[in-house]
Biopython code that builds the backbone (N, CA, C, O; Angstrom):
import numpy as np
from Bio.PDB.StructureBuilder import StructureBuilder

atoms = [
    (1, "MET", "N", (0.868, -1.210, -0.085)),
    (1, "MET", "CA", (0.292, -0.314, 0.177)),
    (1, "MET", "C", (0.790, 1.233, 0.003)),
    (1, "MET", "O", (1.701, 1.570, 0.760)),
    (2, "GLY", "N", (0.261, 2.268, -0.967)),
    (2, "GLY", "CA", (0.951, 3.568, -0.544)),
    (2, "GLY", "C", (1.335, 4.125, 0.406)),
    (2, "GLY", "O", (0.635, 3.784, 1.359)),
    (3, "ASP", "N", (2.310, 5.026, 0.775)),
    (3, "ASP", "CA", (2.069, 6.050, 2.180)),
    (3, "ASP", "C", (0.883, 6.137, 2.676)),
    (3, "ASP", "O", (0.483, 5.763, 3.779)),
    (4, "SER", "N", (0.142, 6.813, 1.546)),
    (4, "SER", "CA", (-1.078, 7.574, 2.318)),
    (4, "SER", "C", (-2.453, 7.185, 1.557)),
    (4, "SER", "O", (-3.511, 7.715, 1.897)),
    (5, "THR", "N", (-2.400, 6.391, 0.684)),
    (5, "THR", "CA", (-3.661, 6.008, -0.051)),
    (5, "THR", "C", (-4.290, 5.125, 0.496)),
    (5, "THR", "O", (-3.872, 4.204, 1.198)),
    (6, "MET", "N", (-5.452, 5.414, 0.149)),
    (6, "MET", "CA", (-6.578, 4.426, 1.016)),
    (6, "MET", "C", (-8.090, 4.302, 0.104)),
    (6, "MET", "O", (-8.350, 5.135, -0.763)),
    (7, "ILE", "N", (-8.869, 3.347, 0.374)),
    (7, "ILE", "CA", (-10.021, 3.384, -0.328)),
    (7, "ILE", "C", (-11.102, 4.451, 0.386)),
    (7, "ILE", "O", (-10.810, 4.917, 1.487)),
    (8, "GLY", "N", (-11.868, 4.678, -0.015)),
    (8, "GLY", "CA", (-13.259, 5.378, 0.244)),
    (8, "GLY", "C", (-14.367, 4.373, -0.276)),
    (8, "GLY", "O", (-14.154, 3.650, -1.249)),
    (9, "VAL", "N", (-15.454, 4.366, 0.360)),
    (9, "VAL", "CA", (-16.371, 4.144, -0.098)),
    (9, "VAL", "C", (-17.964, 4.758, 0.973)),
    (9, "VAL", "O", (-18.249, 4.597, 2.159)),
    (10, "THR", "N", (-18.750, 5.552, -0.297)),
    (10, "THR", "CA", (-19.710, 6.064, 0.074)),
    (10, "THR", "C", (-20.712, 4.917, -0.562)),
    (10, "THR", "O", (-20.520, 4.130, -1.490)),
    (11, "PHE", "N", (-22.238, 5.196, 0.580)),
    (11, "PHE", "CA", (-22.809, 4.180, 0.227)),
    (11, "PHE", "C", (-24.662, 4.836, 0.701)),
    (11, "PHE", "O", (-25.040, 5.559, 1.622)),
    (12, "ASN", "N", (-25.245, 4.306, -0.183)),
    (12, "ASN", "CA", (-26.824, 4.603, -0.010)),
    (12, "ASN", "C", (-27.743, 3.164, 0.521)),
    (12, "ASN", "O", (-27.383, 2.167, -0.106)),
    (13, "ILE", "N", (-28.453, 2.988, 1.182)),
    (13, "ILE", "CA", (-28.961, 1.932, 1.529)),
    (13, "ILE", "C", (-30.671, 2.007, 1.542)),
    (13, "ILE", "O", (-31.464, 2.733, 2.142)),
    (14, "HIS", "N", (-30.763, 1.350, 0.977)),
    (14, "HIS", "CA", (-32.390, 1.714, 0.969)),
    (14, "HIS", "C", (-32.719, 1.317, 2.307)),
    (14, "HIS", "O", (-32.243, 0.377, 2.943)),
    (15, "TYR", "N", (-34.027, 2.561, 2.833)),
    (15, "TYR", "CA", (-34.224, 1.893, 4.058)),
    (15, "TYR", "C", (-35.648, 1.180, 3.780)),
    (15, "TYR", "O", (-36.598, 1.685, 3.181)),
    (16, "ASP", "N", (-35.575, -0.162, 4.374)),
    (16, "ASP", "CA", (-36.570, -1.260, 4.320)),
    (16, "ASP", "C", (-36.595, -1.833, 5.605)),
    (16, "ASP", "O", (-36.190, -1.108, 6.514)),
    (17, "ALA", "N", (-37.061, -3.216, 5.953)),
    (17, "ALA", "CA", (-36.968, -4.114, 7.067)),
    (17, "ALA", "C", (-36.078, -4.200, 7.159)),
    (17, "ALA", "O", (-35.825, -3.618, 8.214)),
    (18, "THR", "N", (-34.934, -4.687, 6.638)),
    (18, "THR", "CA", (-33.752, -5.313, 6.488)),
    (18, "THR", "C", (-32.394, -4.285, 6.674)),
    (18, "THR", "O", (-31.263, -4.480, 7.117)),
    (19, "TYR", "N", (-33.053, -3.158, 6.138)),
    (19, "TYR", "CA", (-32.142, -1.965, 6.410)),
    (19, "TYR", "C", (-30.573, -2.401, 7.185)),
    (19, "TYR", "O", (-29.439, -2.668, 6.788)),
    (20, "SER", "N", (-31.460, -2.260, 8.848)),
    (20, "SER", "CA", (-30.340, -2.646, 9.659)),
    (20, "SER", "C", (-29.286, -3.653, 9.409)),
    (20, "SER", "O", (-28.057, -3.644, 9.359)),
    (21, "GLU", "N", (-30.433, -4.713, 9.242)),
    (21, "GLU", "CA", (-29.094, -5.627, 9.222)),
    (21, "GLU", "C", (-27.789, -5.716, 7.531)),
    (21, "GLU", "O", (-26.713, -6.302, 7.407)),
    (22, "ARG", "N", (-28.500, -4.940, 6.648)),
    (22, "ARG", "CA", (-27.657, -4.571, 5.844)),
    (22, "ARG", "C", (-26.241, -3.512, 6.181)),
    (22, "ARG", "O", (-25.115, -3.447, 5.688)),
    (23, "TYR", "N", (-26.839, -2.875, 7.098)),
    (23, "TYR", "CA", (-25.785, -1.797, 7.682)),
    (23, "TYR", "C", (-25.019, -2.237, 8.534)),
    (23, "TYR", "O", (-23.939, -1.752, 8.870)),
    (24, "ASP", "N", (-25.594, -3.294, 8.983)),
    (24, "ASP", "CA", (-24.521, -3.948, 9.749)),
    (24, "ASP", "C", (-23.734, -4.716, 9.323)),
    (24, "ASP", "O", (-22.612, -4.652, 9.827)),
    (25, "ASP", "N", (-23.959, -5.687, 8.304)),
    (25, "ASP", "CA", (-23.235, -6.133, 7.218)),
    (25, "ASP", "C", (-22.082, -5.811, 6.982)),
    (25, "ASP", "O", (-20.982, -6.088, 7.459)),
    (26, "LEU", "N", (-22.599, -4.953, 5.884)),
    (26, "LEU", "CA", (-21.653, -3.800, 5.459)),
    (26, "LEU", "C", (-20.641, -3.547, 6.555)),
    (26, "LEU", "O", (-19.468, -3.898, 6.422)),
    (27, "HIS", "N", (-21.061, -2.984, 7.557)),
    (27, "HIS", "CA", (-19.823, -2.302, 8.561)),
    (27, "HIS", "C", (-18.680, -3.818, 9.451)),
    (27, "HIS", "O", (-17.628, -3.602, 10.051)),
    (28, "LYS", "N", (-19.319, -5.194, 9.255)),
    (28, "LYS", "CA", (-18.899, -6.089, 9.427)),
    (28, "LYS", "C", (-17.965, -6.419, 8.277)),
    (28, "LYS", "O", (-16.846, -6.622, 8.748)),
    (29, "ALA", "N", (-17.974, -6.540, 7.101)),
    (29, "ALA", "CA", (-17.538, -6.711, 5.611)),
    (29, "ALA", "C", (-16.243, -5.627, 5.762)),
    (29, "ALA", "O", (-15.118, -6.092, 5.947)),
    (30, "LEU", "N", (-16.420, -4.355, 5.687)),
    (30, "LEU", "CA", (-15.355, -3.571, 5.671)),
    (30, "LEU", "C", (-14.636, -3.460, 7.210)),
    (30, "LEU", "O", (-13.568, -2.851, 7.169)),
    (31, "GLU", "N", (-14.945, -3.836, 8.263)),
    (31, "GLU", "CA", (-13.446, -3.660, 9.530)),
    (31, "GLU", "C", (-12.706, -4.329, 9.322)),
    (31, "GLU", "O", (-11.792, -3.904, 10.028)),
    (32, "ARG", "N", (-12.213, -5.466, 8.651)),
    (32, "ARG", "CA", (-11.425, -6.490, 8.290)),
    (32, "ARG", "C", (-10.083, -5.600, 7.265)),
    (32, "ARG", "O", (-9.027, -6.152, 6.954)),
    (33, "PHE", "N", (-10.382, -4.427, 6.951)),
    (33, "PHE", "CA", (-9.507, -3.695, 5.730)),
    (33, "PHE", "C", (-9.021, -2.363, 7.068)),
    (33, "PHE", "O", (-8.101, -1.547, 7.004)),
    (34, "GLY", "N", (-9.667, -2.500, 7.778)),
    (34, "GLY", "CA", (-9.277, -1.069, 9.085)),
    (34, "GLY", "C", (-10.013, 0.065, 8.790)),
    (34, "GLY", "O", (-9.671, 0.867, 7.921)),
    (35, "ILE", "N", (-11.034, 0.171, 9.490)),
    (35, "ILE", "CA", (-11.386, 1.728, 9.317)),
    (35, "ILE", "C", (-10.983, 2.565, 9.790)),
    (35, "ILE", "O", (-11.000, 2.929, 10.966)),
    (36, "GLU", "N", (-10.266, 3.267, 8.276)),
    (36, "GLU", "CA", (-9.662, 4.554, 9.513)),
    (36, "GLU", "C", (-10.308, 5.948, 9.527)),
    (36, "GLU", "O", (-9.583, 6.896, 9.830)),
    (37, "GLU", "N", (-11.741, 6.191, 9.196)),
    (37, "GLU", "CA", (-12.347, 7.150, 9.404)),
    (37, "GLU", "C", (-13.585, 6.881, 8.782)),
    (37, "GLU", "O", (-13.928, 6.643, 7.624)),
    (38, "ALA", "N", (-14.264, 7.003, 10.058)),
    (38, "ALA", "CA", (-16.133, 7.008, 9.884)),
    (38, "ALA", "C", (-17.079, 8.317, 10.082)),
    (38, "ALA", "O", (-18.035, 8.251, 10.855)),
    (39, "ARG", "N", (-16.888, 9.095, 9.612)),
    (39, "ARG", "CA", (-17.022, 10.185, 9.899)),
    (39, "ARG", "C", (-18.618, 10.742, 9.566)),
    (39, "ARG", "O", (-19.173, 11.698, 10.107)),
    (40, "THR", "N", (-19.039, 10.058, 8.761)),
    (40, "THR", "CA", (-20.896, 10.094, 8.740)),
    (40, "THR", "C", (-21.393, 8.271, 8.591)),
    (40, "THR", "O", (-20.981, 7.113, 8.547)),
    (41, "THR", "N", (-22.167, 8.847, 8.572)),
    (41, "THR", "CA", (-23.226, 7.017, 8.657)),
    (41, "THR", "C", (-23.155, 6.482, 7.163)),
    (41, "THR", "O", (-23.368, 5.299, 6.900)),
    (42, "SER", "N", (-22.774, 7.637, 6.001)),
    (42, "SER", "CA", (-22.770, 6.864, 4.503)),
    (42, "SER", "C", (-21.525, 7.087, 3.911)),
    (42, "SER", "O", (-21.387, 7.345, 2.715)),
    (43, "CYS", "N", (-20.277, 6.959, 5.022)),
    (43, "CYS", "CA", (-19.334, 7.248, 4.549)),
    (43, "CYS", "C", (-17.876, 7.098, 4.845)),
    (43, "CYS", "O", (-17.281, 8.090, 5.268)),
    (44, "LEU", "N", (-17.000, 5.573, 4.610)),
    (44, "LEU", "CA", (-16.063, 4.842, 5.311)),
    (44, "LEU", "C", (-14.591, 5.371, 4.518)),
    (44, "LEU", "O", (-14.757, 5.317, 3.299)),
    (45, "PHE", "N", (-13.285, 5.835, 4.874)),
    (45, "PHE", "CA", (-12.389, 5.191, 4.788)),
    (45, "PHE", "C", (-11.545, 4.246, 5.084)),
    (45, "PHE", "O", (-11.358, 4.085, 6.290)),
    (46, "LEU", "N", (-10.982, 3.577, 4.375)),
    (46, "LEU", "CA", (-10.578, 2.237, 4.768)),
    (46, "LEU", "C", (-8.971, 2.299, 4.536)),
    (46, "LEU", "O", (-8.503, 2.722, 3.479)),
    (47, "ASN", "N", (-8.114, 1.814, 5.681)),
    (47, "ASN", "CA", (-6.357, 1.331, 5.583)),
    (47, "ASN", "C", (-6.121, 0.408, 4.724)),
    (47, "ASN", "O", (-5.429, -0.513, 5.158)),
    (48, "THR", "N", (-6.617, 0.297, 3.143)),
    (48, "THR", "CA", (-6.165, -0.548, 2.224)),
    (48, "THR", "C", (-6.315, 0.334, 0.864)),
    (48, "THR", "O", (-6.903, 1.415, 0.833)),
    (49, "ASP", "N", (-5.791, -0.193, -0.084)),
    (49, "ASP", "CA", (-5.472, 0.201, -1.257)),
    (49, "ASP", "C", (-5.815, -0.791, -2.132)),
    (49, "ASP", "O", (-5.301, -0.747, -3.250)),
    (50, "ASP", "N", (-6.785, -1.923, -1.793)),
    (50, "ASP", "CA", (-7.187, -3.169, -2.863)),
    (50, "ASP", "C", (-8.706, -2.367, -2.793)),
    (50, "ASP", "O", (-9.302, -2.495, -1.724)),
    (51, "ALA", "N", (-9.451, -1.451, -3.991)),
    (51, "ALA", "CA", (-10.227, -1.474, -4.159)),
    (51, "ALA", "C", (-11.212, -2.589, -4.860)),
    (51, "ALA", "O", (-12.423, -2.628, -4.644)),
    (52, "ARG", "N", (-10.611, -3.360, -5.606)),
    (52, "ARG", "CA", (-11.358, -5.137, -6.210)),
    (52, "ARG", "C", (-11.907, -5.941, -4.792)),
    (52, "ARG", "O", (-12.889, -6.682, -4.774)),
    (53, "ALA", "N", (-11.069, -5.631, -3.648)),
    (53, "ALA", "CA", (-11.440, -6.607, -2.768)),
    (53, "ALA", "C", (-12.327, -5.641, -1.549)),
    (53, "ALA", "O", (-13.077, -6.244, -0.781)),
    (54, "VAL", "N", (-12.221, -4.564, -1.474)),
    (54, "VAL", "CA", (-13.483, -4.104, -1.065)),
    (54, "VAL", "C", (-14.786, -4.186, -1.613)),
    (54, "VAL", "O", (-15.762, -4.437, -0.905)),
    (55, "GLU", "N", (-14.872, -3.953, -3.047)),
    (55, "GLU", "CA", (-15.773, -4.009, -3.882)),
    (55, "GLU", "C", (-16.826, -5.233, -3.517)),
    (55, "GLU", "O", (-17.999, -5.190, -3.147)),
    (56, "THR", "N", (-15.595, -6.762, -3.867)),
    (56, "THR", "CA", (-16.162, -7.823, -3.643)),
    (56, "THR", "C", (-16.658, -8.229, -2.452)),
    (56, "THR", "O", (-17.412, -9.197, -2.356)),
    (57, "ALA", "N", (-16.146, -7.296, -1.148)),
    (57, "ALA", "CA", (-16.540, -7.452, -0.008)),
    (57, "ALA", "C", (-18.265, -6.895, 0.243)),
    (57, "ALA", "O", (-19.101, -7.429, 0.973)),
    (58, "LEU", "N", (-18.417, -5.773, -0.545)),
    (58, "LEU", "CA", (-19.719, -5.278, -0.780)),
    (58, "LEU", "C", (-20.862, -5.971, -1.131)),
    (58, "LEU", "O", (-22.004, -5.599, -0.861)),
    (59, "TYR", "N", (-20.594, -6.873, -1.671)),
    (59, "TYR", "CA", (-21.514, -8.121, -2.615)),
    (59, "TYR", "C", (-22.273, -8.755, -1.518)),
    (59, "TYR", "O", (-23.490, -8.943, -1.496)),
    (60, "GLY", "N", (-21.281, -9.107, -0.481)),
    (60, "GLY", "CA", (-21.985, -10.160, 0.359)),
    (60, "GLY", "C", (-22.419, -9.098, 1.448)),
    (60, "GLY", "O", (-22.911, -9.782, 2.345)),
    (61, "ALA", "N", (-22.477, -7.912, 1.778)),
    (61, "ALA", "CA", (-23.332, -7.109, 2.872)),
    (61, "ALA", "C", (-24.481, -6.359, 1.650)),
    (61, "ALA", "O", (-25.551, -6.075, 2.188)),
    (62, "LEU", "N", (-24.441, -6.113, 0.591)),
    (62, "LEU", "CA", (-25.616, -5.025, 0.538)),
    (62, "LEU", "C", (-26.263, -5.734, -0.348)),
    (62, "LEU", "O", (-25.546, -6.673, -0.694)),
    (63, "ASP", "N", (-27.730, -5.741, -1.123)),
    (63, "ASP", "CA", (-28.506, -5.818, -2.061)),
    (63, "ASP", "C", (-28.244, -4.580, -3.078)),
    (63, "ASP", "O", (-28.589, -3.398, -3.057)),
    (64, "TYR", "N", (-27.469, -5.382, -3.990)),
    (64, "TYR", "CA", (-27.035, -4.265, -5.387)),
    (64, "TYR", "C", (-28.630, -4.389, -6.172)),
    (64, "TYR", "O", (-28.644, -3.882, -7.294)),
    (65, "ARG", "N", (-30.155, -5.098, -5.630)),
    (65, "ARG", "CA", (-31.024, -4.523, -6.395)),
    (65, "ARG", "C", (-31.735, -3.383, -5.937)),
    (65, "ARG", "O", (-32.550, -2.874, -6.707)),
    (66, "LYS", "N", (-31.521, -2.793, -4.563)),
    (66, "LYS", "CA", (-31.770, -1.502, -4.166)),
    (66, "LYS", "C", (-30.957, -0.557, -3.512)),
    (66, "LYS", "O", (-31.440, 0.496, -3.095)),
    (67, "ASP", "N", (-29.543, -0.892, -3.360)),
    (67, "ASP", "CA", (-28.352, -0.278, -2.201)),
    (67, "ASP", "C", (-27.508, -0.138, -3.514)),
    (67, "ASP", "O", (-27.384, -0.876, -4.491)),
    (68, "LYS", "N", (-26.782, 1.506, -3.064)),
    (68, "LYS", "CA", (-25.898, 1.721, -4.114)),
    (68, "LYS", "C", (-24.678, 2.119, -3.064)),
    (68, "LYS", "O", (-24.796, 2.539, -1.913)),
    (69, "ALA", "N", (-23.504, 1.864, -3.800)),
    (69, "ALA", "CA", (-22.440, 1.898, -3.050)),
    (69, "ALA", "C", (-21.189, 2.485, -4.380)),
    (69, "ALA", "O", (-21.304, 2.084, -5.538)),
    (70, "VAL", "N", (-20.079, 3.438, -3.965)),
    (70, "VAL", "CA", (-18.978, 4.245, -4.466)),
    (70, "VAL", "C", (-17.326, 3.528, -4.129)),
    (70, "VAL", "O", (-16.738, 4.070, -3.193)),
    (71, "VAL", "N", (-17.046, 3.089, -4.395)),
    (71, "VAL", "CA", (-15.817, 2.975, -3.921)),
    (71, "VAL", "C", (-14.350, 3.358, -4.717)),
    (71, "VAL", "O", (-13.847, 2.815, -5.701)),
    (72, "PHE", "N", (-13.971, 4.262, -4.073)),
    (72, "PHE", "CA", (-12.810, 5.162, -5.029)),
    (72, "PHE", "C", (-11.465, 5.288, -4.210)),
    (72, "PHE", "O", (-11.452, 4.552, -3.223)),
    (73, "THR", "N", (-10.541, 5.913, -4.359)),
    (73, "THR", "CA", (-9.494, 5.752, -4.210)),
    (73, "THR", "C", (-9.051, 7.602, -3.702)),
    (73, "THR", "O", (-9.185, 8.677, -4.286)),
    (74, "THR", "N", (-8.558, 7.250, -2.502)),
    (74, "THR", "CA", (-8.127, 8.563, -1.784)),
    (74, "THR", "C", (-7.301, 9.171, -1.023)),
    (74, "THR", "O", (-6.731, 8.190, -0.546)),
    (75, "TYR", "N", (-6.765, 10.143, -0.507)),
    (75, "TYR", "CA", (-5.082, 9.961, -0.048)),
    (75, "TYR", "C", (-5.313, 10.486, 0.998)),
    (75, "TYR", "O", (-6.280, 11.246, 1.034)),
    (76, "GLN", "N", (-4.339, 10.224, 2.488)),
    (76, "GLN", "CA", (-5.363, 10.765, 3.852)),
    (76, "GLN", "C", (-4.965, 12.179, 3.813)),
    (76, "GLN", "O", (-5.700, 12.941, 4.442)),
    (77, "HIS", "N", (-3.301, 13.019, 2.808)),
    (77, "HIS", "CA", (-3.239, 14.461, 3.207)),
    (77, "HIS", "C", (-4.116, 15.333, 2.632)),
    (77, "HIS", "O", (-4.197, 16.531, 2.905)),
    (78, "THR", "N", (-5.123, 14.418, 1.414)),
    (78, "THR", "CA", (-6.526, 15.833, 0.890)),
    (78, "THR", "C", (-7.272, 15.368, 1.909)),
    (78, "THR", "O", (-7.938, 16.401, 1.844)),
    (79, "PHE", "N", (-7.754, 14.814, 2.737)),
    (79, "PHE", "CA", (-8.647, 15.248, 4.139)),
    (79, "PHE", "C", (-8.961, 16.500, 5.133)),
    (79, "PHE", "O", (-8.298, 16.981, 6.052)),
    (80, "LYS", "N", (-10.156, 16.816, 4.619)),
    (80, "LYS", "CA", (-10.282, 18.455, 5.095)),
    (80, "LYS", "C", (-11.100, 18.251, 5.940)),
    (80, "LYS", "O", (-11.930, 17.378, 5.687)),
    (81, "TYR", "N", (-11.176, 18.895, 7.125)),
    (81, "TYR", "CA", (-12.184, 18.456, 8.378)),
    (81, "TYR", "C", (-13.048, 19.954, 8.222)),
    (81, "TYR", "O", (-12.702, 21.031, 7.738)),
    (82, "PHE", "N", (-14.352, 19.490, 8.874)),
    (82, "PHE", "CA", (-15.637, 20.453, 8.771)),
    (82, "PHE", "C", (-15.921, 20.256, 9.961)),
    (82, "PHE", "O", (-16.055, 19.047, 10.151)),
    (83, "GLY", "N", (-16.065, 20.787, 10.769)),
    (83, "GLY", "CA", (-17.239, 20.895, 11.983)),
    (83, "GLY", "C", (-16.232, 20.359, 13.210)),
    (83, "GLY", "O", (-15.043, 20.074, 13.064)),
    (84, "PRO", "N", (-16.891, 20.303, 14.279)),
    (84, "PRO", "CA", (-16.405, 19.554, 15.615)),
    (84, "PRO", "C", (-15.957, 18.162, 15.107)),
    (84, "PRO", "O", (-16.447, 17.354, 14.319)),
    (85, "THR", "N", (-14.391, 18.207, 16.165)),
    (85, "THR", "CA", (-13.749, 16.747, 15.352)),
    (85, "THR", "C", (-13.747, 15.511, 16.955)),
    (85, "THR", "O", (-13.361, 14.349, 16.838)),
]
sb = StructureBuilder()
sb.init_structure("model")
sb.init_model(0)
sb.init_chain("A")
sb.init_seg("    ")
for serial, (resi, resn, name, xyz) in enumerate(atoms, 1):
    if name == "N":
        sb.init_residue(resn, " ", resi, " ")
    sb.init_atom(name, np.array(xyz, "f"), 0.0, 1.0, " ", f" {name:<3s}", serial, name[0])
structure = sb.get_structure()
């Protein structure tokens, strides 16, 4: 992994009867990569540069008929914080 490269995942889980289960499954699936930042309820930054593995982990957690997710590469030095930390 590069010195400051990480993978970001932003997601929108459709609210229905299984929302909480899929939300928990998503966090469990991504915890193995090391969650570096979890600043909102719909965006996580992971301590990995393996986007393919992250994408594969999403398949087991989300329902792609209802839910959406975007996996992207970012760099720690580009983080800009707004609001209380």
